[in-house]
BALOBA-1460 file (C-alpha; in Angstrom, 3 decimals):
// residues 328
<rec num="1" residu="m" x="-122.469" y="-97.696" z="94.003"/>
<rec num="2" residu="r" x="-120.692" y="-96.690" z="90.808"/>
<rec num="3" residu="i" x="-122.176" y="-95.658" z="87.482"/>
<rec num="4" residu="i" x="-120.986" y="-95.110" z="83.903"/>
<rec num="5" residu="q" x="-122.264" y="-93.684" z="80.620"/>
<rec num="6" residu="f" x="-121.453" y="-95.442" z="77.355"/>
<rec num="7" residu="f" x="-122.440" y="-96.127" z="73.762"/>
<rec num="8" residu="d" x="-124.207" y="-99.468" z="73.360"/>
<rec num="9" residu="d" x="-123.777" y="-101.901" z="70.459"/>
<rec num="10" residu="g" x="-126.267" y="-99.887" z="68.427"/>
<rec num="11" residu="g" x="-124.398" y="-96.631" z="68.978"/>
<rec num="12" residu="q" x="-127.016" y="-95.290" z="71.382"/>
<rec num="13" residu="r" x="-126.253" y="-93.607" z="74.682"/>
<rec num="14" residu="a" x="-126.748" y="-95.806" z="77.716"/>
<rec num="15" residu="v" x="-126.098" y="-96.014" z="81.454"/>
<rec num="16" residu="a" x="-124.881" y="-98.912" z="83.590"/>
<rec num="17" residu="a" x="-124.391" y="-99.281" z="87.326"/>
<rec num="18" residu="l" x="-122.542" y="-101.465" z="89.798"/>
<rec num="19" residu="l" x="-124.495" y="-101.985" z="93.016"/>
<rec num="20" residu="d" x="-122.864" y="-103.162" z="96.202"/>
<rec num="21" residu="d" x="-125.146" y="-106.201" z="96.439"/>
<rec num="22" residu="v" x="-125.346" y="-107.103" z="92.723"/>
<rec num="23" residu="a" x="-122.546" y="-108.896" z="90.862"/>
<rec num="24" residu="g" x="-121.236" y="-107.065" z="87.808"/>
<rec num="25" residu="y" x="-122.431" y="-104.023" z="85.945"/>
<rec num="26" residu="r" x="-126.079" y="-103.952" z="84.853"/>
<rec num="27" residu="r" x="-127.727" y="-101.653" z="82.373"/>
<rec num="28" residu="v" x="-129.970" y="-98.934" z="83.803"/>
<rec num="29" residu="k" x="-133.171" y="-97.882" z="82.047"/>
<rec num="30" residu="a" x="-131.960" y="-94.389" z="81.200"/>
<rec num="31" residu="k" x="-129.967" y="-92.659" z="78.495"/>
<rec num="32" residu="t" x="-127.998" y="-90.200" z="80.622"/>
<rec num="33" residu="v" x="-126.903" y="-89.755" z="84.223"/>
<rec num="34" residu="r" x="-128.181" y="-86.176" z="84.155"/>
<rec num="35" residu="d" x="-131.691" y="-87.413" z="83.361"/>
<rec num="36" residu="l" x="-131.456" y="-89.933" z="86.207"/>
<rec num="37" residu="a" x="-130.381" y="-87.259" z="88.657"/>
<rec num="38" residu="l" x="-133.149" y="-84.817" z="87.768"/>
<rec num="39" residu="d" x="-135.760" y="-87.586" z="87.792"/>
<rec num="40" residu="a" x="-134.574" y="-88.632" z="91.259"/>
<rec num="41" residu="w" x="-134.803" y="-85.069" z="92.578"/>
<rec num="42" residu="r" x="-138.306" y="-84.614" z="91.134"/>
<rec num="43" residu="a" x="-139.381" y="-87.892" z="92.737"/>
<rec num="44" residu="g" x="-137.928" y="-86.842" z="96.082"/>
<rec num="45" residu="i" x="-135.536" y="-89.807" z="96.312"/>
<rec num="46" residu="s" x="-131.760" y="-90.298" z="96.194"/>
<rec num="47" residu="l" x="-129.859" y="-90.930" z="92.993"/>
<rec num="48" residu="a" x="-128.885" y="-94.368" z="94.341"/>
<rec num="49" residu="d" x="-132.555" y="-95.268" z="94.851"/>
<rec num="50" residu="e" x="-133.480" y="-94.041" z="91.381"/>
<rec num="51" residu="v" x="-130.703" y="-96.156" z="89.855"/>
<rec num="52" residu="s" x="-131.746" y="-99.217" z="91.860"/>
<rec num="53" residu="r" x="-135.374" y="-99.044" z="90.777"/>
<rec num="54" residu="r" x="-134.397" y="-98.709" z="87.096"/>
<rec num="55" residu="l" x="-131.736" y="-101.409" z="87.099"/>
<rec num="56" residu="s" x="-132.243" y="-104.147" z="84.493"/>
<rec num="57" residu="t" x="-130.864" y="-107.679" z="84.339"/>
<rec num="58" residu="e" x="-128.754" y="-106.928" z="81.233"/>
<rec num="59" residu="a" x="-125.041" y="-107.361" z="81.999"/>
<rec num="60" residu="v" x="-122.520" y="-104.827" z="80.665"/>
<rec num="61" residu="d" x="-118.844" y="-105.648" z="80.094"/>
<rec num="62" residu="v" x="-117.347" y="-102.321" z="81.158"/>
<rec num="63" residu="e" x="-113.717" y="-103.296" z="80.530"/>
<rec num="64" residu="k" x="-114.608" y="-104.253" z="76.955"/>
<rec num="65" residu="m" x="-116.413" y="-100.933" z="76.558"/>
<rec num="66" residu="l" x="-113.412" y="-99.044" z="77.925"/>
<rec num="67" residu="a" x="-110.964" y="-100.819" z="75.611"/>
<rec num="68" residu="a" x="-113.221" y="-99.979" z="72.659"/>
<rec num="69" residu="g" x="-113.364" y="-96.303" z="73.625"/>
<rec num="70" residu="r" x="-117.129" y="-96.436" z="74.166"/>
<rec num="71" residu="i" x="-117.241" y="-95.166" z="77.750"/>
<rec num="72" residu="l" x="-118.083" y="-91.479" z="78.105"/>
<rec num="73" residu="v" x="-117.468" y="-89.054" z="80.941"/>
<rec num="74" residu="p" x="-119.967" y="-90.034" z="83.654"/>
<rec num="75" residu="l" x="-121.880" y="-86.732" z="83.534"/>
<rec num="76" residu="d" x="-122.533" y="-84.245" z="80.759"/>
<rec num="77" residu="h" x="-125.176" y="-81.963" z="79.272"/>
<rec num="78" residu="p" x="-126.720" y="-82.249" z="75.772"/>
<rec num="79" residu="d" x="-125.717" y="-78.609" z="75.197"/>
<rec num="80" residu="p" x="-121.981" y="-78.228" z="75.996"/>
<rec num="81" residu="a" x="-122.494" y="-74.537" z="76.786"/>
<rec num="82" residu="h" x="-124.460" y="-75.604" z="79.876"/>
<rec num="83" residu="t" x="-121.512" y="-77.407" z="81.446"/>
<rec num="84" residu="v" x="-119.208" y="-75.449" z="83.773"/>
<rec num="85" residu="l" x="-115.707" y="-76.780" z="84.393"/>
<rec num="86" residu="a" x="-113.909" y="-75.181" z="87.331"/>
<rec num="87" residu="i" x="-110.904" y="-75.827" z="89.538"/>
<rec num="88" residu="t" x="-109.662" y="-75.052" z="92.986"/>
<rec num="89" residu="g" x="-106.060" y="-75.338" z="94.078"/>
<rec num="90" residu="l" x="-103.719" y="-75.089" z="97.053"/>
<rec num="91" residu="t" x="-106.159" y="-77.397" z="98.828"/>
<rec num="92" residu="h" x="-104.036" y="-80.486" z="99.536"/>
<rec num="93" residu="l" x="-101.504" y="-81.280" z="102.234"/>
<rec num="94" residu="g" x="-99.591" y="-83.894" z="100.208"/>
<rec num="95" residu="s" x="-97.247" y="-86.528" z="101.595"/>
<rec num="96" residu="a" x="-95.558" y="-86.365" z="104.980"/>
<rec num="97" residu="k" x="-92.409" y="-85.062" z="103.290"/>
<rec num="98" residu="q" x="-94.367" y="-82.370" z="101.484"/>
<rec num="99" residu="r" x="-96.135" y="-81.426" z="104.710"/>
<rec num="100" residu="d" x="-92.818" y="-80.999" z="106.511"/>
<rec num="101" residu="a" x="-91.520" y="-78.768" z="103.720"/>
<rec num="102" residu="m" x="-94.699" y="-76.683" z="103.787"/>
<rec num="103" residu="h" x="-94.515" y="-76.317" z="107.570"/>
<rec num="104" residu="t" x="-90.948" y="-75.011" z="107.287"/>
<rec num="105" residu="e" x="-91.859" y="-72.561" z="104.533"/>
<rec num="106" residu="l" x="-94.879" y="-71.276" z="106.457"/>
<rec num="107" residu="q" x="-92.548" y="-70.084" z="109.224"/>
<rec num="108" residu="s" x="-91.054" y="-67.576" z="106.789"/>
<rec num="109" residu="h" x="-91.985" y="-63.898" z="107.104"/>
<rec num="110" residu="d" x="-91.759" y="-63.471" z="103.333"/>
<rec num="111" residu="l" x="-94.424" y="-65.830" z="101.992"/>
<rec num="112" residu="s" x="-95.281" y="-66.016" z="98.317"/>
<rec num="113" residu="d" x="-98.898" y="-65.316" z="97.333"/>
<rec num="114" residu="s" x="-99.380" y="-69.056" z="96.807"/>
<rec num="115" residu="m" x="-98.197" y="-69.882" z="100.312"/>
<rec num="116" residu="k" x="-100.346" y="-67.094" z="101.749"/>
<rec num="117" residu="m" x="-103.369" y="-68.660" z="100.062"/>
<rec num="118" residu="f" x="-102.385" y="-72.111" z="101.292"/>
<rec num="119" residu="k" x="-101.995" y="-70.761" z="104.834"/>
<rec num="120" residu="l" x="-105.445" y="-69.151" z="104.668"/>
<rec num="121" residu="g" x="-106.933" y="-72.523" z="103.803"/>
<rec num="122" residu="l" x="-104.935" y="-74.288" z="106.478"/>
<rec num="123" residu="e" x="-106.228" y="-71.874" z="109.113"/>
<rec num="124" residu="g" x="-109.784" y="-71.305" z="107.891"/>
<rec num="125" residu="g" x="-110.776" y="-73.874" z="105.268"/>
<rec num="126" residu="k" x="-112.470" y="-76.255" z="107.699"/>
<rec num="127" residu="p" x="-114.870" y="-74.106" z="109.742"/>
<rec num="128" residu="a" x="-116.781" y="-75.641" z="112.632"/>
<rec num="129" residu="d" x="-120.505" y="-75.558" z="113.434"/>
<rec num="130" residu="g" x="-121.672" y="-74.999" z="109.869"/>
<rec num="131" residu="k" x="-119.934" y="-71.659" z="109.485"/>
<rec num="132" residu="i" x="-118.554" y="-70.431" z="106.174"/>
<rec num="133" residu="g" x="-114.791" y="-70.719" z="105.888"/>
<rec num="134" residu="v" x="-112.212" y="-68.805" z="103.920"/>
<rec num="135" residu="q" x="-112.668" y="-68.855" z="100.161"/>
<rec num="136" residu="p" x="-110.196" y="-70.977" z="98.164"/>
<rec num="137" residu="e" x="-108.233" y="-70.318" z="95.033"/>
<rec num="138" residu="w" x="-110.589" y="-70.760" z="92.058"/>
<rec num="139" residu="a" x="-110.412" y="-70.657" z="88.258"/>
<rec num="140" residu="y" x="-112.693" y="-71.303" z="85.298"/>
<rec num="141" residu="k" x="-111.618" y="-74.181" z="83.061"/>
<rec num="142" residu="g" x="-114.084" y="-74.189" z="80.182"/>
<rec num="143" residu="d" x="-117.397" y="-75.698" z="79.150"/>
<rec num="144" residu="g" x="-118.462" y="-79.083" z="77.796"/>
<rec num="145" residu="d" x="-116.582" y="-78.590" z="74.526"/>
<rec num="146" residu="w" x="-113.324" y="-78.749" z="76.519"/>
<rec num="147" residu="l" x="-114.038" y="-82.229" z="77.860"/>
<rec num="148" residu="v" x="-112.142" y="-85.304" z="76.685"/>
<rec num="149" residu="h" x="-113.716" y="-88.711" z="77.269"/>
<rec num="150" residu="p" x="-111.801" y="-91.536" z="78.987"/>
<rec num="151" residu="e" x="-109.267" y="-93.158" z="76.608"/>
<rec num="152" residu="g" x="-109.506" y="-90.012" z="74.459"/>
<rec num="153" residu="t" x="-106.672" y="-87.740" z="73.372"/>
<rec num="154" residu="i" x="-105.871" y="-84.498" z="75.150"/>
<rec num="155" residu="t" x="-104.312" y="-82.074" z="72.684"/>
<rec num="156" residu="k" x="-101.931" y="-79.355" z="73.808"/>
<rec num="157" residu="p" x="-102.951" y="-76.082" z="72.093"/>
<rec num="158" residu="g" x="-100.446" y="-74.737" z="69.615"/>
<rec num="159" residu="h" x="-100.044" y="-71.549" z="71.664"/>
<rec num="160" residu="a" x="-99.342" y="-73.427" z="74.912"/>
<rec num="161" residu="e" x="-95.910" y="-73.274" z="76.512"/>
<rec num="162" residu="g" x="-96.319" y="-76.569" z="78.339"/>
<rec num="163" residu="g" x="-98.826" y="-79.149" z="79.410"/>
<rec num="164" residu="g" x="-98.965" y="-81.602" z="82.263"/>
<rec num="165" residu="e" x="-101.375" y="-83.856" z="84.089"/>
<rec num="166" residu="e" x="-103.019" y="-83.164" z="87.432"/>
<rec num="167" residu="g" x="-104.433" y="-86.357" z="88.880"/>
<rec num="168" residu="e" x="-107.175" y="-85.543" z="91.378"/>
<rec num="169" residu="i" x="-110.778" y="-85.968" z="92.490"/>
<rec num="170" residu="c" x="-113.641" y="-83.932" z="91.106"/>
<rec num="171" residu="g" x="-117.202" y="-83.401" z="92.283"/>
<rec num="172" residu="l" x="-120.046" y="-83.791" z="89.778"/>
<rec num="173" residu="y" x="-123.171" y="-81.653" z="90.094"/>
<rec num="174" residu="v" x="-126.502" y="-80.925" z="88.443"/>
<rec num="175" residu="i" x="-128.613" y="-77.871" z="89.267"/>
<rec num="176" residu="a" x="-132.198" y="-78.763" z="90.208"/>
<rec num="177" residu="d" x="-135.300" y="-77.049" z="88.822"/>
<rec num="178" residu="d" x="-135.433" y="-74.687" z="91.813"/>
<rec num="179" residu="g" x="-131.728" y="-73.767" z="91.604"/>
<rec num="180" residu="t" x="-130.490" y="-76.184" z="94.255"/>
<rec num="181" residu="p" x="-127.016" y="-77.622" z="93.471"/>
<rec num="182" residu="l" x="-127.199" y="-81.424" z="93.613"/>
<rec num="183" residu="r" x="-123.963" y="-83.318" z="94.190"/>
<rec num="184" residu="l" x="-124.248" y="-86.679" z="92.414"/>
<rec num="185" residu="g" x="-120.888" y="-87.970" z="93.592"/>
<rec num="186" residu="y" x="-117.235" y="-87.999" z="92.641"/>
<rec num="187" residu="a" x="-114.898" y="-89.106" z="89.858"/>
<rec num="188" residu="l" x="-111.216" y="-89.311" z="89.058"/>
<rec num="189" residu="g" x="-110.035" y="-86.267" z="87.157"/>
<rec num="190" residu="n" x="-107.154" y="-85.254" z="84.903"/>
<rec num="191" residu="e" x="-107.012" y="-81.482" z="85.199"/>
<rec num="192" residu="y" x="-104.505" y="-80.858" z="82.412"/>
<rec num="193" residu="s" x="-102.724" y="-77.488" z="82.803"/>
<rec num="194" residu="d" x="-99.875" y="-75.342" z="81.452"/>
<rec num="195" residu="h" x="-97.461" y="-75.306" z="84.382"/>
<rec num="196" residu="v" x="-94.676" y="-73.672" z="82.355"/>
<rec num="197" residu="m" x="-96.829" y="-70.602" z="81.784"/>
<rec num="198" residu="e" x="-98.059" y="-70.545" z="85.374"/>
<rec num="199" residu="r" x="-94.511" y="-70.663" z="86.757"/>
<rec num="200" residu="q" x="-93.589" y="-67.458" z="84.899"/>
<rec num="201" residu="n" x="-96.082" y="-65.478" z="86.934"/>
<rec num="202" residu="y" x="-98.892" y="-66.640" z="89.188"/>
<rec num="203" residu="l" x="-101.233" y="-64.128" z="87.522"/>
<rec num="204" residu="y" x="-101.087" y="-66.393" z="84.460"/>
<rec num="205" residu="l" x="-103.002" y="-69.053" z="86.401"/>
<rec num="206" residu="a" x="-106.296" y="-68.259" z="84.665"/>
<rec num="207" residu="h" x="-104.671" y="-68.693" z="81.239"/>
<rec num="208" residu="s" x="-102.857" y="-71.859" z="82.278"/>
<rec num="209" residu="k" x="-106.099" y="-73.583" z="83.289"/>
<rec num="210" residu="l" x="-107.958" y="-73.009" z="80.011"/>
<rec num="211" residu="r" x="-107.053" y="-76.416" z="78.652"/>
<rec num="212" residu="p" x="-108.837" y="-79.680" z="77.811"/>
<rec num="213" residu="s" x="-109.504" y="-82.021" z="80.729"/>
<rec num="214" residu="s" x="-110.965" y="-85.428" z="81.406"/>
<rec num="215" residu="f" x="-112.766" y="-87.240" z="84.213"/>
<rec num="216" residu="g" x="-114.287" y="-90.625" z="84.950"/>
<rec num="217" residu="p" x="-114.729" y="-93.281" z="83.729"/>
<rec num="218" residu="e" x="-116.875" y="-94.036" z="86.783"/>
<rec num="219" residu="l" x="-119.021" y="-91.879" z="89.040"/>
<rec num="220" residu="l" x="-118.829" y="-92.863" z="92.700"/>
<rec num="221" residu="i" x="-122.269" y="-92.227" z="94.181"/>
<rec num="222" residu="g" x="-122.439" y="-91.305" z="97.845"/>
<rec num="223" residu="e" x="-119.884" y="-89.792" z="100.187"/>
<rec num="224" residu="l" x="-116.200" y="-89.547" z="99.385"/>
<rec num="225" residu="p" x="-114.001" y="-91.576" z="101.753"/>
<rec num="226" residu="d" x="-112.239" y="-89.343" z="104.276"/>
<rec num="227" residu="a" x="-108.881" y="-90.482" z="102.879"/>
<rec num="228" residu="v" x="-108.361" y="-91.468" z="99.241"/>
<rec num="229" residu="e" x="-105.159" y="-92.874" z="97.787"/>
<rec num="230" residu="g" x="-104.380" y="-93.482" z="94.166"/>
<rec num="231" residu="d" x="-101.641" y="-93.598" z="91.565"/>
<rec num="232" residu="v" x="-100.651" y="-91.477" z="88.593"/>
<rec num="233" residu="v" x="-98.547" y="-93.230" z="85.933"/>
<rec num="234" residu="i" x="-97.079" y="-91.736" z="82.747"/>
<rec num="235" residu="r" x="-96.038" y="-94.089" z="79.963"/>
<rec num="236" residu="r" x="-93.982" y="-93.429" z="76.854"/>
<rec num="237" residu="g" x="-93.741" y="-96.145" z="74.243"/>
<rec num="238" residu="g" x="-95.288" y="-98.554" z="76.735"/>
<rec num="239" residu="e" x="-92.608" y="-97.867" z="79.369"/>
<rec num="240" residu="v" x="-93.275" y="-96.092" z="82.665"/>
<rec num="241" residu="i" x="-91.336" y="-92.805" z="82.793"/>
<rec num="242" residu="w" x="-92.915" y="-91.397" z="85.961"/>
<rec num="243" residu="q" x="-95.303" y="-92.498" z="88.660"/>
<rec num="244" residu="s" x="-96.424" y="-91.246" z="92.022"/>
<rec num="245" residu="r" x="-99.046" y="-91.879" z="94.665"/>
<rec num="246" residu="f" x="-101.604" y="-89.120" z="95.248"/>
<rec num="247" residu="l" x="-103.543" y="-88.413" z="98.438"/>
<rec num="248" residu="s" x="-106.979" y="-86.813" z="98.584"/>
<rec num="249" residu="g" x="-110.140" y="-86.791" z="100.652"/>
<rec num="250" residu="e" x="-110.781" y="-84.303" z="103.446"/>
<rec num="251" residu="a" x="-108.189" y="-85.934" z="105.720"/>
<rec num="252" residu="n" x="-105.576" y="-84.788" z="103.211"/>
<rec num="253" residu="m" x="-107.087" y="-81.397" z="102.388"/>
<rec num="254" residu="t" x="-107.004" y="-77.897" z="103.885"/>
<rec num="255" residu="h" x="-110.664" y="-77.257" z="103.001"/>
<rec num="256" residu="t" x="-113.819" y="-79.247" z="103.544"/>
<rec num="257" residu="i" x="-115.677" y="-80.127" z="100.364"/>
<rec num="258" residu="a" x="-118.686" y="-78.259" z="101.770"/>
<rec num="259" residu="n" x="-116.575" y="-75.100" z="102.037"/>
<rec num="260" residu="l" x="-115.326" y="-75.450" z="98.468"/>
<rec num="261" residu="e" x="-118.922" y="-75.917" z="97.302"/>
<rec num="262" residu="e" x="-120.147" y="-72.920" z="99.311"/>
<rec num="263" residu="h" x="-117.741" y="-70.598" z="97.530"/>
<rec num="264" residu="h" x="-118.423" y="-72.061" z="94.083"/>
<rec num="265" residu="f" x="-122.214" y="-72.080" z="94.202"/>
<rec num="266" residu="k" x="-122.598" y="-68.757" z="96.033"/>
<rec num="267" residu="y" x="-122.649" y="-67.148" z="92.574"/>
<rec num="268" residu="a" x="-126.212" y="-67.019" z="91.230"/>
<rec num="269" residu="g" x="-124.983" y="-67.652" z="87.693"/>
<rec num="270" residu="f" x="-123.751" y="-71.061" z="88.835"/>
<rec num="271" residu="r" x="-127.221" y="-72.082" z="90.038"/>
<rec num="272" residu="r" x="-129.000" y="-72.087" z="86.681"/>
<rec num="273" residu="p" x="-131.505" y="-74.972" z="86.586"/>
<rec num="274" residu="g" x="-130.424" y="-77.949" z="84.505"/>
<rec num="275" residu="d" x="-126.758" y="-76.998" z="84.234"/>
<rec num="276" residu="v" x="-123.920" y="-79.443" z="84.891"/>
<rec num="277" residu="h" x="-120.851" y="-78.552" z="86.965"/>
<rec num="278" residu="v" x="-117.569" y="-80.441" z="87.169"/>
<rec num="279" residu="y" x="-115.415" y="-79.095" z="89.997"/>
<rec num="280" residu="f" x="-111.795" y="-80.282" z="90.211"/>
<rec num="281" residu="y" x="-110.719" y="-80.243" z="93.868"/>
<rec num="282" residu="g" x="-106.949" y="-79.925" z="93.386"/>
<rec num="283" residu="a" x="-103.914" y="-82.165" z="93.010"/>
<rec num="284" residu="s" x="-101.319" y="-83.269" z="95.546"/>
<rec num="285" residu="v" x="-98.637" y="-84.421" z="93.077"/>
<rec num="286" residu="l" x="-97.443" y="-83.252" z="89.651"/>
<rec num="287" residu="s" x="-94.958" y="-84.831" z="87.265"/>
<rec num="288" residu="f" x="-93.971" y="-81.277" z="86.303"/>
<rec num="289" residu="g" x="-92.603" y="-80.805" z="89.809"/>
<rec num="290" residu="d" x="-90.150" y="-83.641" z="89.106"/>
<rec num="291" residu="g" x="-89.025" y="-82.122" z="85.820"/>
<rec num="292" residu="v" x="-91.129" y="-84.395" z="83.574"/>
<rec num="293" residu="s" x="-92.514" y="-82.981" z="80.347"/>
<rec num="294" residu="i" x="-95.361" y="-84.868" z="78.665"/>
<rec num="295" residu="s" x="-94.739" y="-85.443" z="74.961"/>
<rec num="296" residu="e" x="-96.718" y="-86.441" z="71.894"/>
<rec num="297" residu="g" x="-97.849" y="-90.060" z="72.180"/>
<rec num="298" residu="d" x="-97.492" y="-90.316" z="75.980"/>
<rec num="299" residu="s" x="-100.346" y="-91.650" z="78.070"/>
<rec num="300" residu="v" x="-101.395" y="-90.826" z="81.627"/>
<rec num="301" residu="e" x="-103.276" y="-93.275" z="83.831"/>
<rec num="302" residu="i" x="-104.941" y="-92.175" z="87.069"/>
<rec num="303" residu="s" x="-106.356" y="-94.867" z="89.320"/>
<rec num="304" residu="s" x="-107.742" y="-95.462" z="92.801"/>
<rec num="305" residu="p" x="-109.448" y="-98.576" z="94.193"/>
<rec num="306" residu="a" x="-112.439" y="-96.491" z="95.313"/>
<rec num="307" residu="f" x="-113.203" y="-95.522" z="91.723"/>
<rec num="308" residu="g" x="-112.981" y="-98.807" z="89.829"/>
<rec num="309" residu="l" x="-111.735" y="-98.408" z="86.269"/>
<rec num="310" residu="p" x="-108.690" y="-96.177" z="85.717"/>
<rec num="311" residu="l" x="-108.873" y="-92.856" z="83.894"/>
<rec num="312" residu="r" x="-106.500" y="-93.033" z="80.953"/>
<rec num="313" residu="n" x="-105.791" y="-90.391" z="78.319"/>
<rec num="314" residu="h" x="-103.326" y="-90.017" z="75.474"/>
<rec num="315" residu="f" x="-101.559" y="-86.819" z="74.458"/>
<rec num="316" residu="a" x="-100.932" y="-84.971" z="71.213"/>
<rec num="317" residu="a" x="-99.547" y="-81.567" z="70.254"/>
<rec num="318" residu="g" x="-101.614" y="-79.094" z="68.260"/>
<rec num="319" residu="a" x="-100.205" y="-76.914" z="65.492"/>
<rec num="320" residu="p" x="-99.459" y="-73.244" z="66.234"/>
<rec num="321" residu="a" x="-102.073" y="-70.883" z="64.862"/>
<rec num="322" residu="r" x="-102.961" y="-67.189" z="64.862"/>
<rec num="323" residu="h" x="-106.526" y="-66.048" z="65.509"/>
<rec num="324" residu="v" x="-106.964" y="-62.606" z="64.032"/>
<rec num="325" residu="v" x="-110.116" y="-60.672" z="64.887"/>
<rec num="326" residu="k" x="-111.792" y="-58.981" z="61.914"/>
<rec num="327" residu="a" x="-113.773" y="-55.774" z="62.259"/>
<rec num="328" residu="l" x="-117.342" y="-56.244" z="61.040"/>
């Protein structure tokens, strides 16, 4: 089952779903996915069951909605301050070629901090018998005001030294009334970052991640396939300037999703009832690694058959600005 949020013809928020046994998208009797999720939890049923029982017969043309820029991210909060965006990295094995290169580097006695972290995950990120594994790399990425909807424009801050896509999978969560984190499902994500700044010194990672990001357009309800494949394509003036296949899912990761979740939600402040969390699980390919620099007017498209519609964003450059603090 997949689900979207959108603006209807009257400009009102709406939800639509694609069920495995129903042809085409149908409107759901709800205004937001967050409301659906909390209603399902309070009723003691799954999100899929709640969607099914509120499904109408009204058809929704999702491709038309996407082209018109009327599809929203598939999960948000009415108060942007109650959305937590976070990332984890060094979690993916990559292609066979990348794996071979990593294996060779891991034999070195002089590992970088990044490779030490990757090795920790490789050795302890998938604990057996329900145990807690090693904690992953983690960084805060912003709140709901930093989100860009599908087909929207991601703007590079004027102070940024660079900016590049990170095509990946993210988990979408709502915190229940009793503080239980509820995973609704998964979506494609574009975890835009400043790789130029990060390359100067790894301690700049936290700064490099404080950038706009996007996810969606569709929420995949249920379990993530063990192996996920997709494509990242960058276009300039309508022409493809870079593309690559990405690999995700636990078969291609050094951590289980449960282990990533354990170390994110172990903090009490991340279990505040009603809050929304979007957790980017990490990328396996980057155009930056191939020397590509995204420019004004470029577009990035991230797609995977498991997720239906592609996630597409456009890019712009913001003007430099100073932000001087005044004593009160």
